[in-house]
C-alpha positions in Angstrom: -0.1 0.1 0.0 2.6 2.3 0.8 4.4 2.0 -2.7 1.0 2.4 -4.5 0.3 5.7 -2.3 3.9 7.1 -3.3 3.3 6.3 -6.9 -0.1 7.9 -6.8 1.6 11.1 -5.5 4.0 11.0 -8.4 1.3 10.7 -10.8 -1.1 13.4 -9.3 1.6 16.1 -8.9 2.8 15.3 -12.5 6.2 14.1 -11.7 5.6 10.7 -13.5 3.2 10.3 -16.3 1.6 7.1 -14.9 2.0 3.6 -14.1 1.6 0.6 -16.8 1.4 -3.2 -16.2 1.8 -4.1 -19.8 3.2 -7.6 -20.9 4.9 -6.1 -23.8 6.7 -3.6 -21.7 7.7 -6.3 -19.4 9.6 -8.1 -22.6 10.8 -4.6 -23.8 12.5 -3.9 -20.6 13.6 -7.4 -19.7 11.5 -7.6 -16.7 11.4 -11.2 -15.4 10.8 -10.4 -11.6 8.9 -8.0 -9.6 9.1 -5.7 -8.1 11.1 -3.6 -10.7 11.1 -0.1 -11.4 11.7 1.4 -14.9 12.7 5.0 -15.1 12.9 6.1 -19.0 14.1 9.1 -20.5 15.8 10.1 -23.9 19.0 8.7 -23.4 17.2 5.2 -22.6 16.1 3.6 -19.5 17.0 2.0 -16.3 15.8 -0.9 -14.4 16.1 -1.5 -10.8 14.9 -4.8 -9.3 14.5 -6.0 -5.6 12.4 -5.2 -2.7 13.3 -1.6 -2.3 11.4 1.4 -1.3 10.4 3.8 -4.3 12.7 6.5 -2.8 15.6 4.0 -2.7 15.2 2.7 -6.2 15.1 6.3 -7.7 18.1 7.0 -5.5 20.1 4.3 -7.3 18.9 5.6 -10.6 19.9 9.1 -9.6 23.4 8.3 -8.3 24.2 5.9 -11.3 21.6 5.7 -13.9 21.4 6.7 -17.7 18.1 8.7 -16.6 19.7 10.2 -13.3 18.2 13.6 -14.1 14.5 12.1 -14.3 15.0 10.3 -11.2 16.4 13.0 -9.6 13.5 15.4 -10.6 11.0 12.8 -9.2 12.8 12.7 -6.0 12.7 16.7 -5.7 9.1 16.8 -6.6 8.3 14.2 -4.4 9.9 16.1 -1.4 12.1 13.0 -1.0 15.5 14.4 -1.7 
């Protein structure tokens, strides 16, 4: 429930465009296990897998990912930075 609430806050304030559960996307991003978080951007995408809080997963992308700017923006807009 906490993850769903956090995602809803990101969607409601415009930080994220939405949440998708789509088998085609699972194949596209190589998702073979859940939970997984995909952050995509013009440079490509980052996939974080594992039982992490949303803040932790976005923090990993913000530190090392190709989509670090997008992850940082989501963290800032969510008041999590």
